[in-house]
VEXTOR-356150 format. One record per atom (N, C-alpha, C): x, y, z; residue in one letter. Coordinates in steps of 0.001 Angstrom, whole numbers, plus 500000, padded with zeros to 6 digits. Atoms other than C-alpha are relative to their C-alpha. Layout:
VEXTOR-356150
XYZA
...
//
This chain:
VEXTOR-356150
500847498829500000M
500000500000500000M
500887501226500000M
499206498801500102K
501354503390499011K
499461501084500932K
500392498949499070K
501332506190501570K
499725501309499281K
500115498743500723Y
501668508997499016Y
499562499754498560Y
500293500046501433H
500180509662495608H
501245500361499194H
498769499588500682V
503365511470494542V
501053500393501023V
498857499496499242A
506818512097495981A
500723500995499103A
499330498954500777L
508590515274494869L
501497499947500283L
498543500034499885S
512349515107494206S
500549501229499289S
499585498716500573F
514048518468493654F
501219500539500746F
498890499298499357A
517051520652494429A
499467501207500759A
500456498889499179G
516728523307497116G
499935501316499243G
499997498769500782E
517517526020494591E
498697500195499226E
501255499928500770D
514201525208492838D
498769499973500917D
501082500156499038R
512098525271496019R
498817500923499735R
501117499073500191N
510016528355495158N
498962499437499042N
500905500596500987F
508537526649492096F
499323498769500599F
500520501270499481V
508137523267493829V
499008500247501129V
500900499698498894D
506506524815496883D
498588500313499498D
501312499668500572N
503689526235494740N
499309498761499425N
500559501254500525V
503240522860493035V
499453499153501142V
500389500853498873A
503104521013496369A
498721500497500662A
501182499452499323R
500524523352497886R
498752499866499135R
501139500205500903R
498294523167494822R
499561498534500042R
500334501426499940L
498477519350494915L
499269499676501299L
500612500274498704Q
497641519248498611Q
498568500531500065Q
501335499399500003D
494673521583498146D
499003499183499181D
500867500790500886C
493309519197495491C
499875498545500443C
500192501335499460G
493400516119497713G
501109499014499684G
498878500883500308V
496758514734496546V
500853499807501261V
499087500292498898K
498823513008499237K
501419500082499451K
498718499690500628V
502227514433498453V
501122499961501030V
498811499948499158F
505637513772499971F
500826501207499570F
499259498755500209Y
507223517226500213Y
500625500333501342Y
499293499930498720D
509877517799502867D
499434501046500951D
500542498950499142K
508271521016504142K
498735499547500731K
501208500523499364F
505052519114504898F
500328498915501031F
499632501177499206E
507013516410506745E
501027500329501087E
498914499609499107E
509271518411509069E
499969499262501339E
500098500700498717T
507955516867512298T
500254498507499830T
499831501426500257N
507842513379510815N
501472499648499755N
498603500272500343L
511448513644509559L
500951500251501171L
499172499619498855W
512764514984512864W
500530498754500719W
499360501096499277G
515251512507514351G
500172498719499207G
499910501233500790K
514975509935511567K
501361499885499302K
498854500258500879D
517874508335509691D
499537500321498583D
500570499534501265L
517143510322506535L
500458499166498813L
499510500794501132Y
519319508200504252Y
499116498768499794Y
500823501206500075T
517327505068505075T
498542500337499742T
501420499656500122Y
513948506761505397Y
499660500480498592Y
500285499495501349L
514157508619502087L
500141498904498949L
499911501156500908S
515275505424500370S
498659499292499919S
501287500687499948D
512033503829501516D
498907500825499320D
501024499140500599V
509898506816500472V
500045499921498482V
499906499909501457Y
511226507048496930Y
499979498639499312Y
500031501329500616Q
511423503308496395Q
498688499262500245Q
501149500834499635N
508254502064498121N
498706500733500311N
501173499406499376Q
505853504666499454Q
499162500903499102Q
500761499099500876A
504631506650496435A
499522499283498744A
500514500545501259F
502547505896493363F
500819500518498823F
499101499391500984F
504673508290491267F
501054500818500736F
499022498999499577T
507889510243491824T
500147501021498887T
499813498913500959V
508075513622490118V
501393500570500222V
498644499449499930M
511649514727489355M
500024501375499349M
499854498639500510F
512254518472488958F
501474500170499625F
498606500131500429I
515438518321486895I
500570501346499556I
499254498785500333S
517914521187486697S
501482499681500158S
498566500221499809E
521688521607486761E
500307499768501475E
499813500204498557D
521477521888490552D
499540498610500414D
500507501336499684Y
519405518684490705Y
501052498942499643Y
499036500990500493K
522070516831488732K
501194499843500942K
498744500044499251R
524946517723491067R
499834499746501504R
500198500144498550K
523353517375494547K
500042498526500434K
499914501371499490L
524082514272496653L
498620499445500365L
501291500501499554W
520588514021498151W
499065499724498827W
500884500244501148T
518777514347494842T
500444498753499234T
499526501219500658N
520987511638493370N
499607498762500798N
500457501111499145H
520136509421496341H
498514499715499734H
501421500167500285E
516421510014495729E
499793499396498610E
500160500468501381R
516820509436491988R
500334498521499870R
499611501409500152T
518649506095492308T
498972499066500640T
501027500836499375N
515996504752494685N
498727499967499158N
501170499975500881A
513180505868492391A
500241499138498769A
499691500812501189Q
514949504255489435Q
500004498517500331Q
500056501411499596A
515324501002491375A
498568499515500021A
501421500357499992R
511564500996491903R
499465499859498573R
500479500040501383A
510878501789488232A
500491498745499290A
499438501199500636F
513168498961487168F
499292498744500484F
500602501207499436S
511584496431489529S
498564499811499545S
501414500115500360E
508003497236488476E
499762500053498498E
500129499926501463N
508603497869484759N
498711500708499588N
501164499189500356R
505892500541484612R
500345501463500204R
499805498576499767E
505531504309484599E
500070500254501495E
499893499615498598Y
506789505502487964Y
500653501372500134Y
499313498712499960I
509194508392487362I
499377500935498972I
500547498971500880L
507611511538485922L
501001501140499955L
498969498959500054P
510494513771484768P
499446501331499493P
500366498644500421A
510058517531484453A
501290500827500006A
498728499314500176F
512915519758483188F
499835501520500070F
499866498545500072F
513689523350484084F
500892500368498823F
499057499790501108D
516451523021481479D
500136498670499263D
500027501275500728T
516025520338478805T
501375499569499489T
498652500387500440S
519755520390478003S
500731499183501064S
499357500732498899V
520584518802481389V
499852498500499775V
499998501454500131E
521540515129481166E
500141499376501386E
499971500676498703V
520750512988484210V
500101498497499771V
499848501446500212P
521933509352484425P
498687499250500182P
501174500853499900G
519111506923483727G
498699500651499595G
501212499305500441V
516598509586482645V
500159500315498523V
499823499884501448L
516288509221478897L
499071501053499415L
500840499001500659K
515003511986476658K
498934499341499130K
501056500717500725T
513007509293474864T
498796499721500898T
501119500113499058T
510870509116478022T
499200501297499969T
500830498801500001G
507926511505477985G
500320500890501190G
499684499078498914Y
508705514609480025Y
499228501295499809Y
500645498698500054V
507332518077480795V
501075501078500060V
499081498862500023D
509209521278479960D
499435501086500913D
500476499043499015L
508901523642482928L
500422501441499710L
499393498682500221S
510692526611481356S
498968501108499832S
501032498971500200T
507458528428480468T
498675499616500668T
501244500528499416L
504924526494482582L
499852500485501443L
500225499583498609P
503464528071485763P
499840498776500903P
500059501167499088P
503640525795488842P
498589499443500172P
501364500469499820E
499851525635489246E
499540499147498808E
500369500784501189E
499415524400485663E
500724498661499995E
499283501266499926F
502105521787486202F
499350499082501030F
500705500796498987A
500325520637489377A
498746499379499404A
501215500532500627D
497144520236487333D
500320498837499065D
499584501123500859K
499054518005484885K
500236498743500845K
499771501141499105I
500111515783487808I
498660499410500438I
501330500451499586I
496508515612489015I
499322499233498880I
500591500670501157D
495346514683485518D
500631498616499796D
499298501283500128K
497992511925485382K
499491499010501049K
500502500866498933L
496804510530488723L
498589499500499694L
501391500385500268E
493142510560487718E
499919499018498836E
499991500928501133K
493917508825484416K
500606498657500380K
499453501257499464S
495765506195486459S
499058499385501028S
501057500503499113N
492509505612488422N
500327500148501479N
499728499703498603V
493877507090491646V
498860500856500531V
501117499284499407L
491053508253493905L
500528501144500858L
499606498821499237L
491625511812495160L
498812500445500849L
501073499623499089I
489591512791498195I
500161501472500352I
499915498570499746T
489029516541498200T
499079500417501135T
500883499716498880E
486263516405500787E
499407498683500498E
500661501165499438V
484649513913503113V
498500500244499902V
501418499782500279H
481047513529502012H
499110499633501182H
500835500459498899Y
479836511876505215Y
500735500176501319Y
499451499847498663S
480368512581508886S
498982499461501001S
500881500603499006Y
478952510625511804Y
500470500388501402Y
499690499548498641S
478808511506515488S
500898498999500720S
499145500876499184D
481176510099518101D
499214498803500537D
500774501094499410V
478333508011519577V
499538499001498941V
500286500969501067A
477641506408516187A
501250499191499684A
498737500697500292R
481292505583515581R
500431499124501182R
499841500874498828A
481537504216519131A
498588499607500406A
501452500207499858D
478093502674518955D
499590499385501324D
500340500409498641V
478309501278522482V
499370501168500754V
500535498804499339D
477438504871523461D
498750500539499308D
501112499456500767F
474629505282520923F
498721499992500854F
501166499923499103P
471515506485522830P
498799499241499446P
501199500750500353L
468496504178522766L
498833500533500831L
501136499366499331R
465082505667523585R
498804499043500063R
501189500837499839D
462033503841524947D
498922500424498999D
501087499726500925G
459277503544522368G
500431500461498633G
499509499575501318D
461518504586519472D
500245498776499126D
499952501167500879E
461321502236516487E
501423499544499706E
498623500378500323V
464999502334515518V
500720499476501246V
499381500477498754S
466092501954519149S
499603498554500290S
500470501371499770E
463962498818519444E
500655499020499028E
499337500863500984I
465452497404516235I
501441499733500414I
498598500149499611I
469019498043517429I
500121499079501213I
499992500867498811T
468275496426520800T
499820498540499608T
500247501372500451A
466931493337519027A
501209499449499241A
498838500459500771L
469947493158516679L
501170499652500917L
498897500253499064R
472281493213519673R
499707498836500948R
500440501032499057S
470439490365521393S
500776498695499892S
499303501270500266N
472595487581519896N
499027498833499898N
501036501027500157N
469332485703519417N
499464500088498575N
500397499960501404W
468645484796515775W
498499500211499836W
501456499897500130Y
464889484536516390Y
499516501429500273Y
500322498593499752T
464865488119517666T
500578500889498911T
499317499187501004Q
467304489466515108Q
499277499990498655Q
500598500137501337N
465483488152512030N
498840500960499761N
501090499053500242P
462200490095512385P
500440501453500130P
499501498631499865A
464162493174513491A
500636500479498706A
499387499632501282I
466133493135510256I
498928500310498961I
501081499747500954E
462917492919508242E
499359501372500238E
500591498698499695K
461631496036510036K
500823501158499426K
499144498939500549I
464609498022508721I
499521500417498611I
500433499713501369F
463213497757505193F
498666500755499963F
501309499344499958K
459890499258506329K
500055501365500688K
499863498720499307L
461271502356508068L
499629501173499092L
500241498742500708D
460118505821507060D
501276500833500120D
498675499388499914W
463540507226506232W
499951501519500102W
500118498541499907K
462256510801506061K
500068500469501451K
500004499623498578T
462031510740509847T
501238499502500734T
498839500588499350R
465354509041510513R
501248500849499739R
498758499234500134T
468943510330510796T
501089499140499361T
498871500727500598S
472197509420509040S
500719499163501049S
499385500791498925D
473632508287512403D
499252498685500213D
500797501210499794E
470762505815512792E
500248498987498882E
499750500906501119A
471297504362509313A
501389499379500106A
498621500463499834F
475040504089509983F
500062498901501066F
499985500990498912V
474485502221513277V
499223498739499594V
500721501182500500L
471906499947511622L
500897499185499071L
499058500712500870G
474505499094508967G
501020499224500798G
499048500687499133R
476993498236511693R
499383498729500576R
500626501133499329N
474515495937513393N
499547498914499028N
500289501030501009I
473386494188510188I
501256499173499743I
498741500715500263Y
477027493344509503Y
500377499126501189Y
499703500758498785Q
477499492238513104Q
499158498728500066Q
500876501187499994C
474490489884512803C
500455498977498956C
499532500906501051A
475798488446509537A
501264499278500457A
498760500601499502D
479200487854511125D
499695498929501044D
500394500981498988G
477381485988513905G
499162498860499451G
500683501125500625G
475584483729511418G
498496500135499859G
501439499837500174E
472049485224511364E
499688499949498503E
500178500326501421R
470609484000508052R
499502501168499159R
500511498875500798R
468667487094506959R
501103501025499765R
498875499077500147A
471701489282507590A
501027499440499011A
499083500627500958E
473888486789505717E
499473500147498580E
500595499864501333A
471442486919502792A
500198501409499458A
499756498615500420I
471798490703502688I
501436500160499520I
498586499860500378M
475592490484502595M
500311499242498717M
499748500800501201N
475460487824499880N
499392500602498736N
500663499391501162D
473320490022497611D
499860501505500240D
500028498617499532L
474247493564498622L
499331500960499007L
500522499023500959R
473410495413495409R
498480499898499878R
501446500183500101R
469926493919495146R
499298500476501288R
500595499585498733E
469238494523498850E
500059501521500159E
499880498547499889F
470517498107498726F
499022500727499081F
500958499378500920A
468193498797495803A
498633500205500651A
501273499858499287K
465319498505498306K
499964501266500862K
499923498777499208F
466516501671500106F
500185501203499081F
499602498786500724P
466660505265498880P
501523500081499980P
498548500067500198D
470216505771497549D
500793500574501162D
499230499361498934E
471398508164500266E
500022499135501253E
500064500821498795W
470242505846503047W
500740498686499813W
499223501209500280A
471738502783501370A
501483500268500233A
498592499659499828T
475075504596501401T
500364500113501472T
499721499919498555H
474868505391505127H
500073498600500614H
499978501380499494I
474065501716505829I
501295499307499583I
498753500594500487L
477001500616503652L
501195500530500787L
498904499431499211N
479322503021505490N
500089499335501368N
500012500676498706G
478228501436508757G
500526498581499924G
499501501366500175M
478910497946507430M
501525499995499886M
498552499908500141F
482429498901506326F
500635500323501354F
499430499571498728Y
483050500592509663Y
500016498855501011Y
500079501134499076E
481921497539511628E
501083498968499706E
498971500972500363A
484365495346509711A
501363500398500566A
498670499516499626Y
487321497539510730Y
500107500571501410Y
499945499327498706F
486355499145514052F
499055499328501002F
500815500675498987N
485021497746517326N
498917500924500567N
501154499258499477H
482046498920519406H
500403501283500725H
499516498764499398E
484236501578521045E
500584500949498953E
499451499171501070G
485289502947517663G
501498499850499825G
498561500220500110K
488809501546517970K
500294499028498850K
499587500844501124F
490601500011514971F
500284498579500486F
499867501401499576R
490504496223515158R
501390499423499748R
498663500517500294G
494071495807513875G
499942498748499145G
499978501252500770S
494713492249512699S
498740499171500210S
501193500785499674K
491394491055514177K
498752500616499370K
501145499432500700L
489064492461511535L
498841499003499981L
501135500866500297K
485556491125511063K
499993499802498484K
499731500133501430S
486558489816507671S
499119498985499283S
500808501068500594K
483910487149507070K
499327500444498710K
500696499504501181F
482052489336504561F
500731501188499362F
499227498885500545L
484849491743503659L
500048499963498477L
499971500124501464S
485054490386500115S
498688500465499375S
501305499565500505H
481327491087499681H
499920501523499964H
499968498544499998L
481858494717500654L
500901500515498872L
499070499571501040F
484847495052498331F
499424499765498602F
500548500331501321A
482805493547495494A
499215501153499394A
500767498877500551I
480848496799495154I
500845501274499916I
499161498798500016E
483860499138495194E
500026500679498629E
499993499397501334T
483545499719491428T
498621500496499571T
501358499559500333V
479793500522491533V
499924501519500166V
499916498538500011A
479481504204490609A
499149500649501089A
500905499361499042K
476544504953492934K
500562499998501421K
499413500081498663F
478691504006495941F
501399500624500059F
498653499420500056E
481790505987494943E
500289500871501222E
499786499153498832K
481306508496497789K
500214499170501265K
499823500883498850S
481045505644500275S
501413499421500018S
498638500529500091I
484308504155499025I
500997501078500423I
499128498896499601A
485927507582499409A
499966500203501516A
500137499817498549Y
484584507820502961Y
500823498971500764Y
499316501024499217I
485916504482504202I
501497500033499722I
498570499870500298Q
489226505034502422Q
500612501114500857Q
499534498897499158Y
489581508346504257Y
500127499542501457Y
500003500450498609V
488715506716507604V
501152499029500262V
498989501031499813L
491193503868507064L
501419500492499714L
498686499517500428D
494053506020505776D
501057499953501107D
498961500063498963P
495832506266509172P
500515498596500283P
499634501387499674Y
495989502461509315Y
500514499239498784Y
499663500682501256R
497121501746505768R
501262499147500116R
498773500779499873G
500487500436506952G
499782498557500418G
500287501374499586S
498816497321508391S
498898499360499161S
501033500529500892L
496264496847505601L
500596499831498603L
499415500248501312G
497270495282502326G
499346500803498894G
500745499244501005V
494558497000500305V
498911500810500700V
501145499222499552L
491944499697500847L
498931499947498920L
501035499894501037P
488575499925499098P
500340501135499055P
499636498994500995N
489111501838495872N
499160499773498750N
500795500164501215K
487064502522492739K
500801499307498903K
499130500813500841S
490065501082490885S
500650498972500917S
499605500961498964P
490583497851492890P
501509499842500147P
498591500165499693E
493951497595494590E
500339498521500142E
499526501376499877V
496025494423494579V
501279499993500821V
498777500190499225L
498581493338497164L
500847498950499284L
499112500905500741R
501503491778495300R
501072499435500921R
499085500721499119I
503574489164497101I
501067499308499149I
498901500715500665R
506982487889495997R
500587498991500978R
499531501086499143V
508093484549497395V
501249499367499394V
498775500671500431K
511617483135497172K
500094498647500699K
499948501365499475I
512104479401497610I
501367499393499723I
498750500739500164E
515300477438498179E
499656498527499878E
500382501380500298E
514992473970496665E
500854499015500796E
499391501008499145K
516020471746499547K
499028498838500124K
500928501092499727D
514351468604500892D
499665500034501490D
501015499387500859P
511865469850501919P
500387501424499593P
499698498634500440P
511878473199500040P
499741501012501124P
500080498979498948V
512340476297502241V
499704501361499382V
500320498629500427V
510747479724501756V
500948500950500725V
498994499133499380T
513557482222502350T
499568501466500045T
500440498601499997S
511639485443501660S
498544500091499572S
501368499651500396I
508044486702501541I
499895501515500084I
500049498541500033K
507841490320500452K
498641500486499517K
501227499325500409A
504724492486500260A
500359501444499712A
499618498641500398Q
505166495747498347Q
501478500249500290Q
498543499940499855E
508924495034498496E
500479500041501452E
499586500036498599K
508914494818502322K
499958498567500519K
499896501362499492E
510056491605503997E
498992499770501125E
501033500326499016Q
507305489906506034Q
500400498839500913Q
499492501029499092L
509323487038507542L
500707500679501165L
499395499406498810V
510340487856511105V
500557498886500883V
499420500967499066T
512349486149513831T
498949499580501029T
500959500504499016S
510228483947516076S
500695499828501350S
499460500161498651S
510652483598519828S
499039499176500831S
500843500837499147E
509393481033522300E
499315500824501084E
500539499176498921D
508712483861524750D
498862500901499532D
501009499093500537L
506333485729522443L
498912499226499267L
501069500603500795D
502983484924520884D
500407499990498534D
499665500124501417D
503334483742517298D
498714499856499205D
501253500100500757P
500210484634515279P
500153499241498688P
499774500711501263G
501821483067512207G
500471498573500187G
499470501331499687W
502488479718513876W
499566498944498998W
500457501013500971R
500416477825511296R
500965499887498823R
499047500029501107F
502933478794508630F
501353499451500454F
498668500411499552S
506071478253510714S
500026498573500545S
500013501316499357Y
504966475076512490Y
499602498898499026Y
500550501050500854R
502974473188509877R
500573499990498582R
499685499899501418G
504360474420506577G
498721500162499199G
501183499783500839F
502011474893503624F
500315499631498565F
499828500285501419T
501449473905500016T
499867501300499217T
500080498800500828L
501823476448497223L
498568500270499567L
501412499820500372D
498208475833496168D
499191500582501153D
500789499561498858G
496912476440499683G
500444501325500586G
499440498790499404F
499100479437500482F
499134501250499781F
500792498771500187P
496928482173498856P
498808500107500942P
501182499953499135E
493793481243500805E
500405500211501456E
499540499819498621Q
495705480936504082Q
500465501432500239Q
499463498656499851L
497403484269503481L
498883501041500010L
501128499067500014M
494133486056502647M
499304500023501359M
500639500060498685K
492644484842505942K
500890500626501072K
499064499520498978F
495755485679507974F
500137501521499960F
499795498559500164W
496158489197506558W
498705500755499661W
501295499354500295N
492442489911505928N
500000500682498626N
499987499476501367I
492900490395502178I
498795499421499259I
501167500523500725P
489659490134500144P
500411499189498777P
499747500807501196E
489450487631497317E
500238500908498790E
499660499309501241E
490868488769493966E
500796501289500238E
499180498827499711H
492963491430495719H
501405499588500435H
498687500522499637L
496055489258496200L
500622499299498800L
499243500698501050E
498692488175493673E
501306499513500602E
498764500581499467I
501577485851494514I
500881499550498843I
499023500375501017D
504700485447492391D
501103499180500664D
498952500870499474Y
507016482495493132Y
501216500052499075Y
498800499939500841D
510619482611491944D
500401498635499454D
499736501345500512K
510586478845491330K
498710499426499425K
501159500613500647D
508251476981489003D
499834498580500536D
500192501288499331L
507174474163491319L
498531499602499942L
501411500434499985P
503994472037491341P
499250500605501176P
500809499406498944G
501138473520493380G
499889499132501229G
500101500922498860T
501123470429495593T
501268499986500856T
498743499969499253T
504686471172496758T
499783500591501385T
500095499476498632K
504826471568500536K
501320500659500364K
498801499245499655V
507254474211501736V
499969500363501483V
499868499628498599H
508510475332505151H
500737501325500110H
499245498791499716L
509849478511506689L
501310499621500669L
498726500300499323P
513466478661507895P
499816499910501507P
500086500158498560K
513967477559511478K
500254501341500687K
499832498754499262G
513553480451513893G
499312501197499376G
500737498900500625T
511366482526511561T
498513499682499957T
501439500155500131T
507649483093511232T
499474501112499104T
500623498964500804L
505242485134509154L
499339501009500932L
500513498986499103G
504472488419510887G
498680500595499507G
501158499240500435Q
501387490626510802Q
500447500966498892Q
499649499240501192L
501310492589507560L
500494501410500347L
499480498642499892K
503435495755507402K
500455500450498615K
499635499507501331V
503599497730504166V
500228501502500058V
//
């Protein structure tokens, strides 16, 4: 998962121009790595290592502002070589070169690569070109949050329930853990007069429908298994509030705290299945915004252009074969195991696994929805091959 839409690489002498570009991008919802925006974050860090990671792993694009000063600076060359390593490994557009002086030659940046001439281009217009490039690459830019829910809805343990109120009675029944009580309560949701209800109520109802489905209530499960048809029974705006609540329940507990590795993932693939439906685009933007602070532990976020977590696995052909590396987004996921610590990945380290069975196990372990995971093995072995992890290692919780 990428933390930034774009990373800006430039020489300090060109800061005035770049500063205007960065601020325009930020105002338009672009997540941009620009050192001035990151002063507190960079404070105390090993910049050589940290910037290597930013330019090689954390951005969707790197924009290079090339000038004679850019060519000769040590830090810009460090940024450039890391960006080029990423471009080489992915074999796709990653570096977006822009020249203040087109006569400048920079190692590895070919003039046969499409570039932008900045000599007569105002910074705001150049920023708009970057935005256009992102949008054409199906990157979702969030310029505003379309939905906002109260603290007591997001921590629904605090949501007020009133005697004699229809929605309060439904919520009470849904929380009963009794299928015979939950089923008729769910049916009542479809008969509500939404003109008299609030967005908070719809959001909390969505949370509780998902909670019932996760607990095995059949009517709730039927809703999750046929979401688009069921949502068509609600006015569009209210269907979206319910969907937002369902997404929120999957990722956050009753106190509104992020569930971490313990997501309610039973129906996560069903929620992700509607991420490309245009009528729910604002809902996808909402949950993506809410989840953004936790992206480092999530392989993919809901997106109108579905994201894929790409895994690279290296295998040493011994008897039995040994997996020596499992990388997600170029970050190593094998960690040292210890008898003194809990090992959530013990099934992989203790039992081993077949290549055919690995994707399903990994999706469950890391809460990755179906069709959002790709695995590339460096050895062409039969799917029935059983492999093991090196002694003293285990598969850690996802970190990207």
